[in-house]
C-alpha positions, 0 to 999 in steps of 0.5 A: 508460503505466505499469502500475497495481499494487494491494498488499495481502492480499485479505481486507482490507475496505479492500483490497476496496473499492479493488479493486472501485472500480478494477474498476467504473471500468474501471481495468485493474491488477495485484493483487500479494498481499504476504504471498503474493508477498513483498516486495524490499527495493527495492520498499518502499524506493521507496515510502518515497522517496515516503511517509513511514514512519510513514504506511506504518507501520499503527500502528493495525491488529492486527499493530502491536497485536500487537509486543511493546513492545520491537520497536515500540520500535526502530521509529524511523526510515526503515531500521528501518521498512523492515526491520519491514515486510519482516519482517511485511508485514501491519504495512504500510498498505493498500492501496498503489497504484502507476503513477498519480502518486506512491505512495498508501497507503490507500483513499477513492473521491473520492482514487482518482476524483481521481487517475485523472482525469489519466490520459487514455484510460480510462474514468471 
């Protein structure tokens, strides 16, 4: 069985909701605070093998909006998005959930319920 890891930052409301949902539904998981614990190039590159960079980069968030226009203009493909996410992890849409099927981003109770329904042996 894969280890479930939830990546994000603890003060993000969406991350808080995901952590609460996982705990309330009896799922063991590891929380990885990517601002404090960092992210490796290999890890984020792996996410980008499963998710489109435009899904992973949160262009609606404060971090993106506060970037200089010239820096935003440089983000035009997977490689440039990877560099930005490693420079500024807060630009990553949160939370990132790994260890339950393909990597997913964001949180919705129904989506999590469906994702975990396929995991035998765990509380529903």
